[in-house]
Structure formats: C-alpha cells, structure tokens
C-alpha atoms as an extended CHARMM CRD file, in Angstrom:
* protein
*
       172  EXT
         1         1  UNK       CA             96.1170000000       82.7820000000      166.0780000000  PROA      1               0.0000000000
         2         2  UNK       CA             98.9290000000       80.3240000000      165.4650000000  PROA      2               0.0000000000
         3         3  UNK       CA             99.9220000000       78.4180000000      168.6240000000  PROA      3               0.0000000000
         4         4  UNK       CA            103.3970000000       76.9430000000      168.3040000000  PROA      4               0.0000000000
         5         5  UNK       CA            103.9630000000       75.2230000000      171.6350000000  PROA      5               0.0000000000
         6         6  UNK       CA            102.1490000000       74.3040000000      174.8250000000  PROA      6               0.0000000000
         7         7  UNK       CA            103.7540000000       74.0010000000      178.2280000000  PROA      7               0.0000000000
         8         8  UNK       CA            102.1410000000       73.0870000000      181.5120000000  PROA      8               0.0000000000
         9         9  UNK       CA            100.9960000000       76.6440000000      182.2510000000  PROA      9               0.0000000000
        10        10  UNK       CA            101.4740000000       78.5420000000      178.9940000000  PROA      10              0.0000000000
        11        11  UNK       CA            101.1680000000       78.4790000000      175.2710000000  PROA      11              0.0000000000
        12        12  UNK       CA            103.5440000000       80.1540000000      172.8330000000  PROA      12              0.0000000000
        13        13  UNK       CA            102.1780000000       81.7520000000      169.6960000000  PROA      13              0.0000000000
        14        14  UNK       CA            103.2870000000       84.0520000000      166.9300000000  PROA      14              0.0000000000
        15        15  UNK       CA            103.1680000000       87.7610000000      167.7310000000  PROA      15              0.0000000000
        16        16  UNK       CA             99.9300000000       89.5390000000      166.8570000000  PROA      16              0.0000000000
        17        17  UNK       CA             99.4430000000       93.2320000000      166.2350000000  PROA      17              0.0000000000
        18        18  UNK       CA             97.2850000000       93.3640000000      169.3720000000  PROA      18              0.0000000000
        19        19  UNK       CA            100.4610000000       92.5120000000      171.3820000000  PROA      19              0.0000000000
        20        20  UNK       CA            101.9490000000       95.9410000000      170.6470000000  PROA      20              0.0000000000
        21        21  UNK       CA            100.6890000000       97.5860000000      173.8260000000  PROA      21              0.0000000000
        22        22  UNK       CA            101.8810000000       94.7030000000      176.0280000000  PROA      22              0.0000000000
        23        23  UNK       CA            105.2230000000       94.5870000000      174.1760000000  PROA      23              0.0000000000
        24        24  UNK       CA            105.6300000000       98.3420000000      174.6320000000  PROA      24              0.0000000000
        25        25  UNK       CA            104.8230000000       98.0380000000      178.3390000000  PROA      25              0.0000000000
        26        26  UNK       CA            107.2060000000       95.0890000000      178.8050000000  PROA      26              0.0000000000
        27        27  UNK       CA            110.1370000000       97.0090000000      177.3240000000  PROA      27              0.0000000000
        28        28  UNK       CA            109.3550000000      100.1600000000      179.3310000000  PROA      28              0.0000000000
        29        29  UNK       CA            110.5010000000       98.4770000000      182.5370000000  PROA      29              0.0000000000
        30        30  UNK       CA            114.1890000000       99.3640000000      182.9560000000  PROA      30              0.0000000000
        31        31  UNK       CA            114.7700000000       96.1870000000      185.0060000000  PROA      31              0.0000000000
        32        32  UNK       CA            113.3430000000       93.9900000000      182.2240000000  PROA      32              0.0000000000
        33        33  UNK       CA            115.6780000000       95.4410000000      179.5910000000  PROA      33              0.0000000000
        34        34  UNK       CA            118.6010000000       96.1030000000      181.9530000000  PROA      34              0.0000000000
        35        35  UNK       CA            120.8530000000       93.4260000000      180.4740000000  PROA      35              0.0000000000
        36        36  UNK       CA            119.4990000000       93.3120000000      176.9240000000  PROA      36              0.0000000000
        37        37  UNK       CA            121.2020000000       96.2710000000      175.2930000000  PROA      37              0.0000000000
        38        38  UNK       CA            117.7970000000       97.2280000000      173.8780000000  PROA      38              0.0000000000
        39        39  UNK       CA            116.2440000000      100.6510000000      174.1650000000  PROA      39              0.0000000000
        40        40  UNK       CA            112.5630000000      100.7590000000      175.0970000000  PROA      40              0.0000000000
        41        41  UNK       CA            110.0610000000      101.3800000000      172.3300000000  PROA      41              0.0000000000
        42        42  UNK       CA            109.3000000000      105.0910000000      172.0780000000  PROA      42              0.0000000000
        43        43  UNK       CA            105.5840000000      104.4340000000      171.5580000000  PROA      43              0.0000000000
        44        44  UNK       CA            102.9840000000      101.7470000000      171.0180000000  PROA      44              0.0000000000
        45        45  UNK       CA            103.1680000000      102.6540000000      167.3190000000  PROA      45              0.0000000000
        46        46  UNK       CA            106.8690000000      101.7380000000      167.3150000000  PROA      46              0.0000000000
        47        47  UNK       CA            106.0300000000       98.3850000000      168.9090000000  PROA      47              0.0000000000
        48        48  UNK       CA            103.3650000000       97.8570000000      166.2240000000  PROA      48              0.0000000000
        49        49  UNK       CA            105.9090000000       98.6450000000      163.5090000000  PROA      49              0.0000000000
        50        50  UNK       CA            108.3030000000       96.1030000000      165.0450000000  PROA      50              0.0000000000
        51        51  UNK       CA            105.6210000000       93.3920000000      165.0060000000  PROA      51              0.0000000000
        52        52  UNK       CA            104.5750000000       94.2340000000      161.4310000000  PROA      52              0.0000000000
        53        53  UNK       CA            108.2000000000       94.0130000000      160.2620000000  PROA      53              0.0000000000
        54        54  UNK       CA            109.0160000000       90.8560000000      162.2460000000  PROA      54              0.0000000000
        55        55  UNK       CA            109.7530000000       88.3310000000      159.4890000000  PROA      55              0.0000000000
        56        56  UNK       CA            111.5470000000       85.5630000000      161.3690000000  PROA      56              0.0000000000
        57        57  UNK       CA            108.6720000000       83.0710000000      161.1520000000  PROA      57              0.0000000000
        58        58  UNK       CA            108.7040000000       83.2680000000      157.3570000000  PROA      58              0.0000000000
        59        59  UNK       CA            112.4830000000       83.5960000000      157.0050000000  PROA      59              0.0000000000
        60        60  UNK       CA            113.6010000000       80.8550000000      159.4170000000  PROA      60              0.0000000000
        61        61  UNK       CA            110.4730000000       78.9360000000      160.3780000000  PROA      61              0.0000000000
        62        62  UNK       CA            110.8770000000       80.0600000000      163.9800000000  PROA      62              0.0000000000
        63        63  UNK       CA            111.4470000000       83.1500000000      166.0530000000  PROA      63              0.0000000000
        64        64  UNK       CA            110.5160000000       84.7020000000      169.3460000000  PROA      64              0.0000000000
        65        65  UNK       CA            106.9450000000       83.8880000000      170.3700000000  PROA      65              0.0000000000
        66        66  UNK       CA            104.4420000000       85.5390000000      172.6720000000  PROA      66              0.0000000000
        67        67  UNK       CA            104.0770000000       83.6170000000      175.9350000000  PROA      67              0.0000000000
        68        68  UNK       CA            100.4920000000       83.5800000000      177.1920000000  PROA      68              0.0000000000
        69        69  UNK       CA             98.9610000000       82.0440000000      180.2920000000  PROA      69              0.0000000000
        70        70  UNK       CA             96.6230000000       79.1670000000      179.4840000000  PROA      70              0.0000000000
        71        71  UNK       CA             94.0790000000       80.1190000000      182.1380000000  PROA      71              0.0000000000
        72        72  UNK       CA             93.7140000000       83.8250000000      181.2130000000  PROA      72              0.0000000000
        73        73  UNK       CA             95.3390000000       84.2350000000      177.7640000000  PROA      73              0.0000000000
        74        74  UNK       CA             97.3930000000       87.0710000000      179.2980000000  PROA      74              0.0000000000
        75        75  UNK       CA            100.5970000000       88.0340000000      177.4460000000  PROA      75              0.0000000000
        76        76  UNK       CA            103.3650000000       87.6550000000      180.0580000000  PROA      76              0.0000000000
        77        77  UNK       CA            106.4540000000       87.9940000000      177.8730000000  PROA      77              0.0000000000
        78        78  UNK       CA            108.1920000000       86.2350000000      175.0430000000  PROA      78              0.0000000000
        79        79  UNK       CA            110.4770000000       83.2870000000      174.4950000000  PROA      79              0.0000000000
        80        80  UNK       CA            111.8100000000       81.5470000000      171.4610000000  PROA      80              0.0000000000
        81        81  UNK       CA            114.5680000000       80.9070000000      169.0060000000  PROA      81              0.0000000000
        82        82  UNK       CA            116.5270000000       83.4490000000      166.9980000000  PROA      82              0.0000000000
        83        83  UNK       CA            118.7750000000       82.6950000000      164.0680000000  PROA      83              0.0000000000
        84        84  UNK       CA            121.9840000000       84.7370000000      163.7820000000  PROA      84              0.0000000000
        85        85  UNK       CA            123.1080000000       84.4870000000      160.1460000000  PROA      85              0.0000000000
        86        86  UNK       CA            126.5360000000       86.0850000000      160.7200000000  PROA      86              0.0000000000
        87        87  UNK       CA            127.4550000000       83.3560000000      163.2030000000  PROA      87              0.0000000000
        88        88  UNK       CA            125.2400000000       80.6770000000      161.6000000000  PROA      88              0.0000000000
        89        89  UNK       CA            123.7600000000       79.7520000000      164.9610000000  PROA      89              0.0000000000
        90        90  UNK       CA            120.4150000000       79.6990000000      166.7120000000  PROA      90              0.0000000000
        91        91  UNK       CA            119.9460000000       81.0010000000      170.2140000000  PROA      91              0.0000000000
        92        92  UNK       CA            117.1890000000       80.6730000000      172.7650000000  PROA      92              0.0000000000
        93        93  UNK       CA            116.0630000000       83.8440000000      174.5060000000  PROA      93              0.0000000000
        94        94  UNK       CA            113.2970000000       85.1150000000      176.7460000000  PROA      94              0.0000000000
        95        95  UNK       CA            111.9020000000       88.2320000000      178.3830000000  PROA      95              0.0000000000
        96        96  UNK       CA            109.0590000000       88.4280000000      180.9020000000  PROA      96              0.0000000000
        97        97  UNK       CA            107.1860000000       91.0230000000      182.9010000000  PROA      97              0.0000000000
        98        98  UNK       CA            108.9040000000       91.3390000000      186.2410000000  PROA      98              0.0000000000
        99        99  UNK       CA            105.8450000000       90.1150000000      188.1610000000  PROA      99              0.0000000000
       100       100  UNK       CA            106.3690000000       86.7090000000      186.4770000000  PROA      100             0.0000000000
       101       101  UNK       CA            110.0330000000       86.3810000000      187.4250000000  PROA      101             0.0000000000
       102       102  UNK       CA            111.1200000000       83.5950000000      189.8010000000  PROA      102             0.0000000000
       103       103  UNK       CA            108.0610000000       81.4720000000      189.0090000000  PROA      103             0.0000000000
       104       104  UNK       CA            109.7250000000       79.1220000000      186.5200000000  PROA      104             0.0000000000
       105       105  UNK       CA            108.1540000000       80.5710000000      183.3610000000  PROA      105             0.0000000000
       106       106  UNK       CA            111.4890000000       81.2970000000      181.6800000000  PROA      106             0.0000000000
       107       107  UNK       CA            112.7920000000       77.7910000000      182.3640000000  PROA      107             0.0000000000
       108       108  UNK       CA            109.5080000000       76.1240000000      181.3770000000  PROA      108             0.0000000000
       109       109  UNK       CA            109.2180000000       77.9530000000      178.0680000000  PROA      109             0.0000000000
       110       110  UNK       CA            112.9230000000       77.9210000000      177.1940000000  PROA      110             0.0000000000
       111       111  UNK       CA            113.0350000000       74.1440000000      177.6610000000  PROA      111             0.0000000000
       112       112  UNK       CA            110.0360000000       73.7940000000      175.3340000000  PROA      112             0.0000000000
       113       113  UNK       CA            111.7090000000       76.0040000000      172.7240000000  PROA      113             0.0000000000
       114       114  UNK       CA            114.9260000000       73.9970000000      172.9380000000  PROA      114             0.0000000000
       115       115  UNK       CA            112.9810000000       70.7470000000      172.4270000000  PROA      115             0.0000000000
       116       116  UNK       CA            111.1800000000       72.3240000000      169.4830000000  PROA      116             0.0000000000
       117       117  UNK       CA            114.4650000000       73.4530000000      167.9050000000  PROA      117             0.0000000000
       118       118  UNK       CA            116.0340000000       70.0240000000      168.1910000000  PROA      118             0.0000000000
       119       119  UNK       CA            112.9410000000       68.0060000000      167.2330000000  PROA      119             0.0000000000
       120       120  UNK       CA            111.3230000000       70.1540000000      164.5480000000  PROA      120             0.0000000000
       121       121  UNK       CA            114.3790000000       71.7550000000      162.9580000000  PROA      121             0.0000000000
       122       122  UNK       CA            117.0640000000       69.2090000000      163.8520000000  PROA      122             0.0000000000
       123       123  UNK       CA            119.3660000000       72.0040000000      164.9560000000  PROA      123             0.0000000000
       124       124  UNK       CA            122.8750000000       70.7280000000      165.7600000000  PROA      124             0.0000000000
       125       125  UNK       CA            123.1660000000       73.0520000000      168.7670000000  PROA      125             0.0000000000
       126       126  UNK       CA            121.2910000000       75.8220000000      170.5260000000  PROA      126             0.0000000000
       127       127  UNK       CA            123.1620000000       78.7570000000      171.9810000000  PROA      127             0.0000000000
       128       128  UNK       CA            122.3750000000       81.5830000000      174.3460000000  PROA      128             0.0000000000
       129       129  UNK       CA            124.1450000000       84.6190000000      175.6490000000  PROA      129             0.0000000000
       130       130  UNK       CA            123.6540000000       86.3330000000      178.9670000000  PROA      130             0.0000000000
       131       131  UNK       CA            125.1530000000       89.4400000000      180.4500000000  PROA      131             0.0000000000
       132       132  UNK       CA            127.7270000000       88.3170000000      183.0020000000  PROA      132             0.0000000000
       133       133  UNK       CA            125.8040000000       90.0590000000      185.7930000000  PROA      133             0.0000000000
       134       134  UNK       CA            122.4110000000       88.6180000000      184.8510000000  PROA      134             0.0000000000
       135       135  UNK       CA            122.4440000000       85.7680000000      187.3450000000  PROA      135             0.0000000000
       136       136  UNK       CA            118.7420000000       84.9850000000      186.8930000000  PROA      136             0.0000000000
       137       137  UNK       CA            119.0990000000       84.3280000000      183.1690000000  PROA      137             0.0000000000
       138       138  UNK       CA            122.3040000000       82.3770000000      183.7200000000  PROA      138             0.0000000000
       139       139  UNK       CA            120.4710000000       80.0880000000      186.1790000000  PROA      139             0.0000000000
       140       140  UNK       CA            117.6780000000       79.5480000000      183.6330000000  PROA      140             0.0000000000
       141       141  UNK       CA            120.1780000000       78.6060000000      180.9250000000  PROA      141             0.0000000000
       142       142  UNK       CA            121.9230000000       76.1570000000      183.2450000000  PROA      142             0.0000000000
       143       143  UNK       CA            118.5820000000       74.5810000000      184.2650000000  PROA      143             0.0000000000
       144       144  UNK       CA            117.8760000000       74.1170000000      180.5550000000  PROA      144             0.0000000000
       145       145  UNK       CA            121.1210000000       72.1620000000      180.1490000000  PROA      145             0.0000000000
       146       146  UNK       CA            123.2270000000       74.8220000000      178.4270000000  PROA      146             0.0000000000
       147       147  UNK       CA            126.8930000000       74.9660000000      179.3870000000  PROA      147             0.0000000000
       148       148  UNK       CA            129.2580000000       77.9060000000      179.5410000000  PROA      148             0.0000000000
       149       149  UNK       CA            131.4010000000       78.1640000000      176.3950000000  PROA      149             0.0000000000
       150       150  UNK       CA            133.3610000000       81.4070000000      176.7100000000  PROA      150             0.0000000000
       151       151  UNK       CA            133.1370000000       85.0820000000      177.5620000000  PROA      151             0.0000000000
       152       152  UNK       CA            132.0440000000       87.2740000000      174.6430000000  PROA      152             0.0000000000
       153       153  UNK       CA            131.0550000000       90.8040000000      173.7940000000  PROA      153             0.0000000000
       154       154  UNK       CA            127.4670000000       91.0380000000      172.5850000000  PROA      154             0.0000000000
       155       155  UNK       CA            125.9000000000       94.3130000000      171.4670000000  PROA      155             0.0000000000
       156       156  UNK       CA            128.7350000000       96.1560000000      173.1910000000  PROA      156             0.0000000000
       157       157  UNK       CA            128.2030000000       94.3840000000      176.5250000000  PROA      157             0.0000000000
       158       158  UNK       CA            130.2830000000       91.7910000000      178.3230000000  PROA      158             0.0000000000
       159       159  UNK       CA            128.4050000000       88.5170000000      178.1730000000  PROA      159             0.0000000000
       160       160  UNK       CA            128.8430000000       84.7740000000      178.4390000000  PROA      160             0.0000000000
       161       161  UNK       CA            128.1060000000       82.3670000000      175.6140000000  PROA      161             0.0000000000
       162       162  UNK       CA            126.3020000000       79.1240000000      176.4530000000  PROA      162             0.0000000000
       163       163  UNK       CA            125.5660000000       76.0820000000      174.3060000000  PROA      163             0.0000000000
       164       164  UNK       CA            123.6550000000       72.8190000000      174.3300000000  PROA      164             0.0000000000
       165       165  UNK       CA            124.6240000000       70.3930000000      171.5770000000  PROA      165             0.0000000000
       166       166  UNK       CA            121.9880000000       68.1080000000      170.1750000000  PROA      166             0.0000000000
       167       167  UNK       CA            123.9060000000       64.9390000000      171.0480000000  PROA      167             0.0000000000
       168       168  UNK       CA            124.3510000000       66.0910000000      174.6570000000  PROA      168             0.0000000000
       169       169  UNK       CA            120.6560000000       66.8910000000      174.8970000000  PROA      169             0.0000000000
       170       170  UNK       CA            119.6480000000       63.4930000000      173.5220000000  PROA      170             0.0000000000
       171       171  UNK       CA            121.7260000000       61.6360000000      176.1150000000  PROA      171             0.0000000000
       172       172  UNK       CA            120.1200000000       63.4420000000      179.0630000000  PROA      172             0.0000000000
C-alpha cells in the first residue's frame, strides 16, 4: 500500500483493487454523483476495470487517491489531483460518501492535495470546477483558497472554474 499524504484524520493512498466494491457503492448514490456528470458503475467488475486501467500515477506522478480514516482504515471517498492535457492544467477534486459530508473531510484532504501539488510538483496553479448549483463543493474550494475565474461548460454542464496560483498560495 502506497500512502501519499497524511492529514489530521485521514491518509490518502493509491487506489487498490480491493477498493472496487467501495468505489462502486460510492458512485451508486445519486446525490454523490449528482453534479459530476458521471454515470454510476454498472457493477463491481466495472469499478475493478476502472482501477486496473487507472494510469494517472504512472503518467503524471499524481492522481485521485483513496481517502481512508486513520483510526479504522475505512475508505470514505477520494480526493486528489487530475491533469487535463487538453487544457494543460491540474485540478483538485474530491468525492465522499454522503455520511462524511459536512465534517470537513473534503476541505482537509483538498488542502493537503493542493500543498502536495505546489510543493512536490511545483505546479504554477491548481484549478477546480464545480457545478454552479453545488454550493457545498464551492464552499470547500473557497476554504482552500481557490478563487472564481469564470463560468464554463464542463462535461455538458454549467460550471464555475476556480483557481489558486502558486504565488498567491505562498503569500497566504
């Protein structure tokens, strides 16, 4: 198991094949994927295939990581960085089981991922997008220091683009 980051209450690690059932369950909740534009996995086997094909760690050195509770090792969601080659930018993103919403896990882990991106990869900026109606995610992004850039369309949905530049992060 490769642990990437530690936060106060969690650790972030690369996805493992054993995460397939939890990943499948996470994406089955229509509220969890409401603003993502993603369809749920059709089966645990499809989630396994996704994990097997996930090559972002090798391709970019980073990706989305499983978020696990330190005290129980329970998989509670994912958070991490994603490189978008068409736009040549890296975004931070997260998704958690609903029972872990409003407990600060998204903010805690997203902040750690942002620090990691700036410190380990010297990224010039970290971006994020959020559906315009997803007020919870927008609040998380703002707590992490990202600022509204402009309205965009992302995966066919109306969204807002946010950004935190390295130099702005270093001065805070």
